[in-house]
N, C-alpha and C positions, 0 to 999 in steps of 0.2 A: 504494500500500500504506500502510495506517495504521500508527501507532506500535503496538507490541505492548501488550497490556493493562496490563502493569506500568508502562508509561510514561504511560498515559492520564490519570492523576490528578495528574501533575506540573504545577507552575506555575513560571514563572521570573519573578523580580523584576529589573527593569532600572532603572538610574539614569543620568542624563545631565547634561551641562553645560547643558542647557536648563532645569534646575531642577526636573525632574519625576521622580517614581518611578512606575513602572507595573508592573502584574502581568499576565502573559500565561498563558493556558491553552496548554500545550505541544503538545497533540495537534491543536489547531485554529488556533492563532495569534490567538485572540480576546483582546482587551484587556478585563480584568474589573475593573481598579481603576486609577485615576489620581490621584496626589496631587501638588499643586503645592507645592514646599518653599520657594520664594521665594529660593533661592540655588543656584548650580551644585552638582551632586552629584558627590562624588569617589569614594564607595564605598558599597555596600549589602551587608549581611550579615544573613541571616535567623536567627531564634532557633530552637533545636531543636524547640520545640513547633509551629513553623510559622506562627503567627498574628501575629507581630511581626517587624519589620525594623529594624535599626540603620542609620542613614544619616549618613555624614560629609559635611558641607556646607562649601563654601568661605567661609561667613560665620563660620568658626571654631567652629561648634557641632556637636555630635553629637545627633541626634534619634532617638527610638524611636517608630515609627509602628505603629498597629494596622492590619493588612492587611484586617481585616473591616470596621472603621468608616472607615478612611482618616484617622483623627484622630491627631495627635501626642500621645503620652501622657507623654513625658519630654523635656526639653531639658537637655543637659549642656554647661556652659560652663567654660572654663579655659584652653584653648589660646590662645596669643598670636598664632598665625598659622594658615594654612590646613591642616586635617587632610588626610592623604593616604589613610589606611587605617583600617578598623575591624574588630575581631575579636570574635565572641561566644564566651564560654567554653562548654564542652560541656554543662553543666547549665543554661545560660541565666541564671545568677544574677549574672554579671558580664560586662562587656565592656571591651575595651581600644581605645584610639585612638592613632594616630601622626600627627605633624605636622611641618611644615617648621620649627617652632620648636625641633626637636631633642629633643623629649620624647615619651615613651610614657606615657599616663595610663590607669590602671585605674579603672573606675567600677562602682558598684553599679547594676544594671539599673533599680532603682527611683529612682535619682538620687543624686548625691554622689560626689566623687572619693575613691577609696580609697588610691591611691598614685601617685607621679610618678617615672618612671625617666629618668635622663639619663646619657649616655655616648657616644652617636654624635657625631662631629664633622660637623655639617651636618644636613640634613633626614633624618627617618625616613620611609621610603617604603613599608614593608610589614610585616605582622604575621601570626603564626600561633600556635596553641595546640597544643603537641605533648607528649603524655604528661604532662599536668599542668603543663607549663612554658610560659610566654609567651616567644616569640622575636620579634625585630624585625630588619629589614634596612634599611640606611642608604645615603645617597649617598656615604658614606665607604668603600663596598665591603665592609663587614663585616656579619656576623650576630651579634647579641648575645642571650644567654640571661638572662632576668630571674628567676632562681630563688635569688638570694643568692650564687651562684658568680661572677656577673659574667663568665661565659665569653665570649670573643670569637673568632669563627671567621673566618679570612681565607682567601681563595682567588680570589674574583672580582676582575676588573680594573676594574670600574666599579660604579655604583650597583646595589644589590640591590632590584630593582623589584617582585619578587613572591615570596611564600612560600606553601607549602601543607603541611599535616601529613599524614604517612603513619603507619604503625603506631608504631614507636619511632624513627622517622627523619623527615626532612622534605626537601622539594624547594625549591630557590631558583632564581629567574630573574633575569637581570641585563641591564643596558644593554650589557654586553660581548658579548651575543649567545649566551650559554650557559645551559643548565639543569644544575644539579647536584643530587645526592641525598647527604645527609649523615646520619651517625648522631649521637647526642646527645653524643658526645665530640669532635665536630668532624672526624671522619675522612670524607673524600669517598669515597662508595661508587660514584658514577657521575658522569661528566662528558660532556656532549653534544658537546664539541669534536670527538669522533671522527666526528660527522655534519657538521662544518663549523659556521660561525656563522650565526645566523638574523636578525641585526638585534635591536633591543631586545626582550626578553621582557616584555611588558606585563602579563600576568596568568597565573596558574596555577590549575588546579582538579583535584581528586581525587575519584573516585567513592566512594560511601559504603563500599563493601567494600574500598577501598584498592587495587583491582586495576588501575586506569587512572589515568594522569597526563596531563593535556592542558595545552599551553602556547600562549598567544596571542602570536605573534611579529609583528613589523612586517609580514612578508610572507605569513604562513600560520598555520594551526593545526597542531600536531603532537601526536600521541597515542602514548604509550608504554605497554607492558605493564610494570607495576611489578616483577613477579616475575622476568621474563626480561630486562628492560630493552631489549626489541626495540622498534623504532619501527614501530608498527602502521599509521599513516596520516599523510599530509600532506594537509591540506585547504585548497585555495586557491579562493576564490570571491568574496571581498569586493573592492570597487573601491578600497579605501583601507586604511590600517593597521588591523589587528585589535587592538582596544583592550581587550576584555573577553571572558571565557569562563566557562562553567559546564558541568557534566557531570551527567547523570541518575544516580540512585543505583546503577543496575546497570552504569553505564559504557557502555550501548548507544548513547546519543545525546549529542552535544556541541552546546551552544548558544553562539553567538558574537555579539558586538556590535562595531561598527566606527565609525571616523571617517566612514564613508559613511552613517551614521545608520540603518543596517538591522540587523535581527536575523536570523540564519540558523540552521537546525537541520540537523545532519548525522547520519546513521547510520554508526557507526564501522566496522562489519564490512565494508560495501560501499564505504565512503568516498564516499557519495553525499549530496547535499543533499536533505532531505525537507521543509524548510519555509523560507519566505522572507517577511519582513515589511519591505518598503521603507518608509522614512520612519517607522520606529517611534518615533523622537524627532526633535526639531528641531535637534539638535546631536549631537556625539560621544557614543556610549554608553560611559560611563566604567566601568561595573561591572554584573555580573550575578550572581545567585545562585539556586539551585534551592530551591523549597519542595516537599518530598516529602510533601504532605498533601492530602487531599481538601478543598479550600476551597469547599465547596458554598455556604457563607454568603456568600462574596465574589461568587460567580457570580450568586446570587440578587439580591444588592444591586446588582451591576453592571447586570443587566437592568432593575431598577427605575429606575436612573439613566440608562439609555439609552446607556451606554458599549458598545462592541461591537467587531465584527470589522473591522479596517482592510482596506486593499487588499493582501491577503496570499495566497500560494499555498502550500498544504499538500497533500502526497500521502498 
């Protein structure tokens, strides 16, 4: 069975420690764009318009790539050590990056640092933009809000490794093996400890309509219904740690990347795997993000360059 029509025009962007960013057509598993960044990729985040992606590289730079041309259009320099995360603001006019130097930097998408935020003791591991406010998670087990209030939310017992924006709230994942949902006053609305601990939560993703939350944990993927907080599915299929995750806009399908170098696609309702790309990268897939745009130009350019479908299976 194929993806339903609403999923067919989705693409997923993957980044890997092999130094490459790739774009895949989600319905077929076809590779339609490949960019060699020259340094290991820590994080990829697409712009809302869908044709650009921000890439955090372990050479201490943030780069903005055109998905259509494959060219780098902006290089942002300023971090003193390796960036861990990047976050594109909802209008695409700015982006933020976090690094092991303990700073969060806000940049104009066209280039240039707008502000630098310091406060975490240790590395900054994760970022999200929630209701007009930038938040960050640190190795110091705190979440900080960078809106002038300098609010600090405490509750996790270890590094806050992942953040994801909900409506007027956000989800956090930690090395302590838990997922939490908080409101913007710092009140915990949900704590996954009632389900046990999962090993490190390496990544979080939320569907466009904010109805589904998915966590990539060391051992499995877990999908929650945000309204009811029911655990909808536990997806286990990778041969190694699940390192990255994305979810289609409707929440119907989850895309995961792993230290086993593969990308897998699951349909949430039946908790079944519908796609498998072995050897998608030559190293751990560190980050994934969905492009919910019909990138016909990319596909045409890819066919002209002879990039194409790897040894993948899609139902």
